[in-house]
N, C-alpha and C positions, 0 to 999 in steps of 0.2 A: 227445700226452704228458699233457696236462692230464686227459683222461678216464681214462687208464691210472692215473695217480697217485690220482685220486679213487676208482677201483675198489679200489686196493690198501690205502688207509689209511682212507677214510671208511666203506667198506662191508666192512671186514675183520671177518669173523665172530668172530675171537678177541678183539676188544676188548670186546664185550658179555659174553663169558664171563669175561674178566679182571675186569670191573667187578663182576659177580655174585660171583665168588670173593673179591674183596677186601672186599666188604660183609660176607660171612659171617665172614671172618678178623678184621675189625675188632671185631665184637661178641663173638666167641668169645675173643679175647685180653683183653677187658675194658679196652680203651683208653678215653680220656677221652670221657665222654658229653656231647659238646658239638658243636653243629651246625657251627661254624666249624672245629673240629679234624677232624671227620669229612670235610668237603669238601676241606680242604687235603690230608688223607691220600689221598683218592681221586684228586684231580687230579694229585698228585705221582706216584702209582703209574702212572697212565695216561701222563703225559709221560715218565717214565723208561723205560717200556715202549716208547714210540714212538721215543725217542732211541736205545735199543739196537737196535731194529728197523732204522731207517734206517742206523745205523752198520754193521751186518753186511751189509746189502744194498749199501752202498757198497763194502765189501770185495769182495763178489761181483762188482760191476761192474768193479773195478780189476784183480782177479786174472785171469790168462789161462784158468784152468780150476778145476774143483771141488777138485782135490787141493791146489793152492796156497792156495785160499781157506780150506779146512779147517785147514791147518797154521797159517796166519797168525791165523785167528780163535781157535784153541785157545790160542795163546801170549797173545794179548791178553786173552781172557776170564779166564785164570788170573791175569794181572797185575792186572786190574781188581778181581777178587774179593779178592785178597790185600791190595790197597791201598785197599779200599773203606771202611775205618774200623771194621769189626767185628772182624776178626782182628788187624789192626795199626792202632792209633790214629794219627791224623795227627802228633801230637807225638812218637810213638815211631818213626816212619819215618826212614830215612836222608835227610839233607838233599837229596841229589841225586835222590831219588825222590818228593819231595813235589809236584813240578809235575804229576804224573799225576793228582792230585786234581782239578785244574781242567779236565781233559778226560775224566774218568771219570763217566759217568752213574750208575753204581752208588754211587760215593762222594757225589756231589752229592745224589742222591735220598735216600740214607741219612741224610745230615746234615739235610736238610729234615724228614724224618720224626721224627728224634730231637729237633730243636728244637721242632717242632710239639707233640709229646707232653709232653716234660719241662718245657717252659716253663709248663705249666698245672697241674702237680702238685707236691706236696711229699713227700719220703720220710721215713718214721719209722724210727728205729733201735730195735730190740728189745734185750733184755738181752745177747745174745751178740755184738752189734755195738757195745756200749759198753765203754769201757776207763777205769778198772779195773772188773772185774765179779766178783761173788762175795765182795767184801770189804764187811762190814756198815758200816764206818766211812765208806766212800766210795760207798755205794749211792744217794746223792742225785744227781740229774742235774747239779747245780751243780758237782760234783767229777768229772764224767765227760766223755768226748769220744767222739763217734761215729767209727767207723773208715771210713765211706764218704767218698769224695772230695768236697771242698767243704763239709765239716762245720765247725761253729763250736763251740769248747769251751763246755760248760755248756748245750748244747741237744741234745735228742734228735731234732730235725727238721732235715732238710737240704733246702734249696730245689732244685727240679729244675733250675733255671737254673744255680745254682752247681755242681751235680753234673756236668752235661755240659760246663761250661766247664773244670772241672778234669780230668775223666776223659777227655774226647774233644776238647777244644779247640774246642768249638762255641759260638758266640755267637748266641743267638736274634735279636739285633738285625739280623743279616745273612741271615736265613732267605730273604727274598724275593729277595735278590741271587743266592743259589745257585739258586733256582728259575728266575730269569731266565736264568742261564747254561744251564740245561737246555733252555729254549725256543730260545735262540740255537743250541745244538748241533743241535736238530732241524732248524731252517731251513738251517743250513750243510751238514749231511750230506745233506739232501734235495736241495739245489741241486747238490752235488757228485755225488750219485747220478744225477740227471737229466742232468747234463753228460756224465758217463762213458758212460751208456747211449746218449746221442745221438751222440757223436763218437768213441767207441772201438769198434773191431771187431778181434777177435783171430783170427789165422790160425796155421798151424803154425810160421811164422817169427817170430811175435811180433805186436805190435800195430801197426796202421796206422790212418790216418785213415779214418773211416767213408765219407766221400764219395770219397776216392781209391781205396779198396778196391773199391767198386761200379763206379767208372769203369773200372778195370783189367779187372774181370770182364766188363763189357759189351763192351769193346774186343776182348777175347780171343774172345768168342762170335761177334762179327761177322767176325773174321778166319777163324775155323774154318769158318763157313758159306760164305764166299766161296771158300776153298780146296777145300771139298768139291764145290762146283758147277763149279769149273774143271777138275776131274779127270774130268768126264763124257766118255765115249768119243765123239769128234767124228764118227767114221765112222757111228755109229748115229743120229746127230742131224743128218744132212745134210738141208737144206731145212726144218729145224725151227727155230723160234725159241725160244731158251733165255731164259726170263724169270728174271732174278736179282732176287729181292725186296730191297727196301731194309731193311736191318737197323736197327730202331729200339730204342733203349734208354731205359729210364725212370730218370731220376735226380732226386734232390731232390724226391721226391713225398711228399705227406702223406696219411695214411689215417686215417679215423675208424672205430674199432671199437666197436660197441655192446656193453657188458658187461651181461648180465642180472642 
């Protein structure tokens, strides 16, 4: 199991591709040119990607077949995207839906990225974002206010921290807490996935214990072999010794598979 998980996650070829893609996106979008901001962005993307990967693989281990897994995953991915903080902000969600934020890798990753970027910048309001605008008597900044969330009257600049606090209810002071929750989710789903893969085995009648399933199959094979040997025509086997082999079954065996 350890070697299998190593092959799936450490040697996953999609991770280097994801890293290269996000490096290109970071500089194309003109995000903060700061080493700390860049590496926080990169590690958050990777961890959010791993969290969603182990989450959906856990669904695949729990569901009895591909059809059930696809239906369940489609519902959850839609719910995660809608409550991720981009389409519907946290403070605008219904109170009974806000708990999803704490189990949603999309929402937690998005919040970390927003805090990481906006806590390092300031926003400047231009003329069309200042009120009143177009009136000569009030053209001075001291008599105007910016329309962006988090603005202060008499200032054309808005702190990025104040902006995300007002517009998204994100506090940069808890950025690493949200990142830690993503790490906990990776470990929890990875453990749950490994446990389901080890102890669950699905048949046409539903799920049974992995060990019980193989024990029943081996017993059935032994019985069938003995019944076949007992139906041998005794008239043709006179003075012959019938050797009934001992049926051996392998249970609770461990195999090591070398993955290239």
